C-alpha positions as CSV (number, residue, x, y, z in Angstrom):
1,I,-9.3,-48.4,-19.0
2,L,-5.1,-49.7,-19.1
3,G,-4.0,-49.6,-22.4
4,I,-2.4,-46.9,-24.9
5,E,-4.3,-45.0,-27.3
6,A,-4.6,-45.5,-31.1
7,G,-1.1,-44.7,-32.6
8,H,1.2,-45.7,-30.3
9,A,2.6,-49.3,-30.0
10,A,2.0,-51.5,-27.0
11,A,5.6,-52.9,-26.1
12,A,4.4,-57.0,-25.8
13,G,7.9,-58.2,-25.5
14,N,8.2,-60.0,-29.1
15,G,7.8,-56.9,-30.8
16,D,5.8,-53.9,-31.4
17,L,2.2,-54.4,-31.9
18,Q,1.1,-51.0,-34.6
19,L,-2.5,-49.9,-33.6
20,S,-5.1,-47.7,-35.6
21,A,-6.5,-44.3,-34.3
22,L,-9.7,-44.6,-32.0
23,G,-12.8,-42.8,-33.2
24,S,-16.0,-43.9,-31.2
25,G,-18.5,-46.3,-30.8
26,S,-17.6,-48.1,-27.8
27,D,-17.1,-47.9,-23.8
28,F,-13.7,-46.2,-24.5
29,T,-14.9,-43.2,-25.6
30,P,-15.6,-41.0,-22.6
31,F,-11.9,-41.7,-21.4
32,L,-10.0,-41.2,-24.2
33,Q,-12.2,-38.6,-26.3
34,H,-12.9,-36.4,-22.5
35,A,-11.0,-37.3,-20.2
36,G,-7.4,-38.4,-21.8
37,I,-7.1,-41.6,-20.1
38,S,-4.9,-43.6,-22.5
39,S,-7.5,-46.4,-23.8
40,L,-7.2,-49.8,-25.6
41,D,-10.0,-51.6,-28.1
42,V,-9.8,-55.2,-28.3
43,G,-11.6,-57.1,-30.9
44,F,-11.5,-59.9,-33.8
45,R,-12.2,-59.7,-37.1
46,G,-11.6,-60.9,-40.3
47,E,-13.3,-64.1,-40.8
48,G,-16.6,-61.9,-42.3
49,D,-19.1,-59.5,-41.7
50,Y,-21.3,-59.3,-38.5
51,G,-24.6,-58.7,-41.0
52,V,-27.4,-58.8,-37.9
53,Y,-25.6,-55.8,-35.8
54,H,-28.2,-53.5,-34.0
55,S,-30.7,-55.3,-36.0
56,A,-33.5,-57.7,-34.5
57,Y,-31.9,-60.1,-34.8
58,D,-29.0,-59.2,-32.9
59,S,-29.7,-61.2,-30.2
60,F,-28.4,-63.9,-27.4
61,D,-29.8,-66.7,-29.4
62,H,-28.4,-65.7,-32.9
63,F,-25.0,-65.2,-31.7
64,R,-25.1,-69.3,-29.8
65,R,-26.2,-70.3,-32.7
66,F,-24.8,-68.7,-35.7
67,V,-21.6,-66.7,-34.3
68,D,-19.5,-68.3,-31.5
69,P,-21.6,-71.5,-30.6
70,T,-19.1,-72.7,-28.7
71,F,-17.8,-69.6,-27.0
72,A,-14.5,-70.3,-28.4
73,Y,-13.7,-66.7,-28.9
74,G,-15.1,-64.9,-26.7
75,V,-13.2,-66.9,-23.9
76,A,-9.8,-66.6,-26.1
77,L,-10.8,-62.7,-26.5
78,A,-10.6,-62.9,-23.0
79,Q,-7.5,-64.6,-22.3
80,V,-6.5,-62.1,-24.2
81,V,-7.8,-59.1,-22.5
82,G,-6.5,-60.8,-19.8
83,R,-2.8,-61.1,-20.7
84,I,-2.6,-57.5,-21.9
85,V,-4.0,-56.2,-18.3
86,L,-1.4,-58.9,-16.3
87,R,1.2,-57.8,-18.8
88,G,0.4,-54.0,-18.1
89,A,0.0,-54.8,-14.0
90,Q,2.6,-57.0,-12.8
91,A,5.1,-55.4,-15.7
92,D,7.8,-52.9,-13.6
93,L,7.4,-50.1,-16.0
94,L,4.1,-49.6,-17.7
95,P,4.3,-51.0,-21.7
96,A,4.5,-48.4,-24.1
97,Q,7.0,-46.2,-26.2
98,T,6.6,-42.8,-27.5
99,A,8.8,-42.5,-30.3
100,D,5.9,-44.7,-32.2
101,F,3.4,-42.3,-30.9
102,A,5.3,-39.2,-32.4
103,Q,6.2,-41.1,-35.3
104,A,1.7,-41.3,-36.3
105,V,1.5,-37.8,-35.3
106,A,4.2,-36.8,-38.0
107,G,2.8,-38.9,-40.2
108,F,-1.0,-37.0,-39.2
109,T,0.8,-33.5,-39.8
110,D,2.2,-35.0,-43.5
111,E,-1.3,-35.9,-44.7
112,L,-2.5,-32.6,-43.4
113,H,0.4,-30.7,-45.7
114,R,-0.8,-33.2,-48.7
115,L,-4.9,-32.5,-48.2
116,T,-4.5,-28.7,-48.2
117,D,-1.7,-28.9,-51.7
118,S,-4.7,-31.4,-53.2
119,M,-7.1,-28.9,-52.4
120,R,-5.8,-25.9,-53.6
121,A,-4.5,-27.7,-56.9
122,S,-7.9,-29.2,-57.4
123,G,-9.8,-26.1,-56.8
124,R,-7.4,-24.6,-59.9
125,E,-8.0,-27.2,-62.0
126,L,-11.9,-26.6,-61.3
127,A,-11.5,-22.5,-61.7
128,K,-9.5,-23.3,-65.4
129,A,-12.4,-25.6,-66.2
130,L,-14.7,-23.2,-65.5
131,D,-13.8,-20.3,-67.0
132,D,-12.8,-22.4,-70.1
133,G,-16.8,-23.7,-70.4
134,A,-15.7,-27.7,-70.5
135,F,-18.4,-28.2,-68.2
136,T,-20.6,-26.6,-70.7
137,L,-19.2,-28.2,-73.5
138,A,-19.6,-31.7,-71.8
139,A,-23.1,-31.1,-70.8
140,D,-25.5,-33.5,-72.5
141,P,-28.1,-30.7,-74.1
142,A,-30.6,-33.6,-73.0
143,A,-30.4,-33.6,-69.3
144,P,-28.4,-30.2,-68.7
145,R,-26.9,-29.5,-65.4
146,A,-25.4,-26.4,-64.0
147,P,-21.6,-27.0,-63.5
148,P,-20.4,-27.0,-59.9
149,L,-20.2,-23.8,-57.8
150,R,-16.2,-22.0,-58.2
151,E,-14.2,-23.3,-54.6
152,S,-12.5,-21.2,-52.6
153,D,-8.5,-20.5,-52.9
154,A,-7.1,-22.8,-50.0
155,P,-4.4,-20.3,-48.5
156,F,-1.0,-21.6,-47.4
157,L,-1.5,-21.8,-43.4
158,E,0.7,-21.1,-40.8
159,F,2.0,-25.3,-40.2
160,A,5.6,-24.0,-38.8
161,E,4.2,-23.8,-35.0
162,L,2.8,-27.8,-35.6
163,D,5.9,-28.3,-37.7
164,N,8.1,-28.0,-34.9
165,A,6.4,-28.9,-31.9
166,V,5.9,-32.2,-34.5
167,E,10.0,-32.3,-34.3
168,Q,10.4,-31.8,-30.8
169,L,8.2,-34.2,-30.0
170,K,10.3,-36.6,-32.0
171,I,13.7,-35.7,-30.1
172,S,12.3,-35.7,-26.8
173,A,10.4,-39.2,-27.1
174,Q,13.2,-40.8,-28.5
175,A,15.2,-39.5,-25.9
176,F,11.8,-40.8,-23.5
177,D,11.9,-44.2,-24.8
178,Q,16.0,-44.5,-24.2
179,A,15.8,-43.9,-20.7
180,Y,13.3,-45.8,-20.5
181,A,14.9,-48.4,-21.9
182,R,18.2,-48.0,-19.1
183,A,15.6,-47.8,-16.5
184,G,14.1,-50.8,-17.5
185,A,17.0,-52.9,-17.4
186,A,19.1,-51.1,-14.9
187,Q,19.5,-53.0,-11.1
188,D,21.4,-50.3,-9.4
189,A,19.8,-48.8,-6.0
190,G,18.0,-45.6,-7.8
191,A,16.7,-47.5,-10.5
192,P,12.9,-48.0,-8.9
193,A,13.0,-44.5,-7.9
194,R,13.8,-43.9,-12.0
195,R,10.9,-46.1,-13.2
196,E,8.3,-45.0,-10.1
197,R,9.4,-41.2,-12.0
198,L,8.7,-42.8,-15.7
199,N,5.7,-44.7,-14.7
200,A,4.2,-41.6,-13.2
201,A,4.4,-40.0,-16.3
202,L,2.9,-42.3,-18.5
203,A,0.0,-42.9,-16.6
204,N,-0.9,-38.5,-16.9
205,L,0.3,-38.4,-20.5
206,E,-2.1,-38.6,-22.2
207,V,-4.3,-35.8,-20.5
208,S,-1.5,-33.4,-21.5
209,L,-3.2,-33.9,-25.2
210,I,-6.8,-33.2,-23.7
211,D,-7.4,-29.1,-24.3
212,A,-10.6,-27.3,-22.2
213,R,-12.1,-26.0,-25.3
214,G,-13.1,-29.0,-27.1
215,L,-13.2,-29.0,-30.8
216,P,-14.6,-26.8,-32.9
217,G,-18.8,-27.2,-32.5
218,R,-18.1,-30.4,-30.3
219,P,-16.6,-28.8,-27.0
220,W,-17.4,-32.7,-25.2
221,Y,-14.8,-33.8,-27.6
222,R,-11.8,-32.6,-25.8
223,H,-9.0,-34.7,-27.7
224,M,-6.8,-32.6,-30.0
225,I,-5.3,-36.0,-31.9
226,Y,-7.9,-38.3,-32.1
227,A,-12.0,-38.3,-32.6
228,P,-15.1,-39.4,-34.3
229,G,-15.5,-37.5,-37.2
230,A,-18.3,-35.1,-37.0
231,L,-19.6,-36.4,-40.6
232,T,-18.6,-39.7,-40.0
233,G,-20.2,-41.7,-37.2
234,Y,-18.0,-43.5,-35.5
235,G,-14.9,-43.2,-38.1
236,A,-12.0,-41.8,-36.7
237,K,-10.4,-38.4,-37.3
238,T,-6.8,-37.6,-36.7
239,L,-5.8,-34.3,-35.7
240,P,-9.6,-33.4,-35.9
241,G,-9.5,-29.6,-34.9
242,V,-7.9,-28.7,-38.1
243,R,-8.5,-31.7,-40.5
244,E,-12.1,-31.7,-40.5
245,A,-11.6,-27.6,-40.8
246,I,-9.3,-27.8,-43.7
247,E,-12.4,-29.7,-45.2
248,A,-14.6,-27.7,-44.7
249,R,-12.4,-24.8,-46.0
250,R,-12.7,-23.0,-42.9
251,W,-9.4,-21.5,-42.6
252,D,-9.5,-19.3,-40.3
253,E,-10.6,-22.5,-38.0
254,A,-7.5,-24.4,-38.9
255,D,-5.1,-22.3,-38.3
256,A,-6.3,-21.5,-34.7
257,Y,-6.7,-25.2,-34.3
258,I,-3.2,-25.8,-35.9
259,A,-2.0,-23.2,-32.9
260,V,-3.8,-25.2,-30.2
261,V,-2.4,-28.9,-31.2
262,A,0.7,-27.7,-31.5
263,A,0.3,-26.4,-27.9
264,R,-0.7,-29.7,-26.6
265,L,1.9,-31.3,-28.3
266,N,4.3,-29.2,-26.6
267,A,2.9,-30.2,-23.4
268,Y,2.8,-33.7,-24.2
269,R,6.6,-33.2,-25.0
270,S,7.2,-31.1,-21.8
271,A,5.9,-34.4,-19.5
272,L,8.4,-36.2,-21.5
273,D,11.4,-33.8,-21.0
274,R,10.4,-33.6,-17.4
275,A,10.4,-37.7,-16.2
276,I,14.0,-38.3,-17.8
277,I,15.5,-35.0,-15.8
278,V,17.7,-36.9,-13.0
279,P,17.2,-34.6,-10.2
C-alpha cells in the first residue's frame, strides 16, 4: 500500500495535507498494524450519513438508486487515488515529511501527560467526596444508590524516556526533512545517490515502529503508535500500549510500554539519522 500513515503529512505540491490517525476496519489494517507498511485510507465524507451500512439494504441496487446514481463520486475518488499513486510512483523522492510525524507523536505524548494528571486530580476529588459523605448526603431516599468505588491513586509514571525520545526525534526529523529538501533540489552528480538513500529510508521507515511482542493481550497488533482501541471497535488509539494501560489503571504495564514506545521511536530516529549521513 503506497502512502503515509496517519499522523504524517503527504506533500501534494501545493501544501501539506494533515492526516488523522488510522484505527481499523479496512484493508489497510494488516499492512499497517501488523506488517508495518505505510498506509493511506482515502474516502469522501461529509454530505450525510450512510445509514444502511452493514444492513440488509446495503446493496448495489441501493447504491445505484440512492447513493451515487451516476457513479460520479466513485469516478472522482478513483481519479484522486490514481493521482496519489502516480504522484508517489513518479516522484524522484517519495512524498513525505517526517517532522509532521514527530510533531504528531509529541502531541500524543502530551495527551498522555494530561490524561494521567486529570485521572490523578479526579481521583483525589472522588476520594474527598467519599470521605465527606457527599454521595450519602446527595442520595435520594426513595431511590438509594451505593456510592462509586474509590479509585486507586494515579502514580507519576516514568515518562522521561519517552519524552527524551520524542525530543530527539523532532531534531532528527527536522534534519531529515532539510536533507530531503536539498536532495530534491540538487542537480549535481551525487544527487541521484542521495535521493536513492532517502527513498530507501522512507520505504522501510514504518517497520521501525513495529514491536514483535505486540500490544498487551493483542500480540497481532504490533504497531506502537496506532491501533484500533481494544474497546472502541474501529476507532483509533494513539500510543495504544501506554494509553490503554493508563485508562485501565494498569500502571506497571503503562511504565513497561513507555519504554517499548521510546525504543521504537529511537529506532525510527536512527533510521533517519543513517539516511542523511554522507558516506
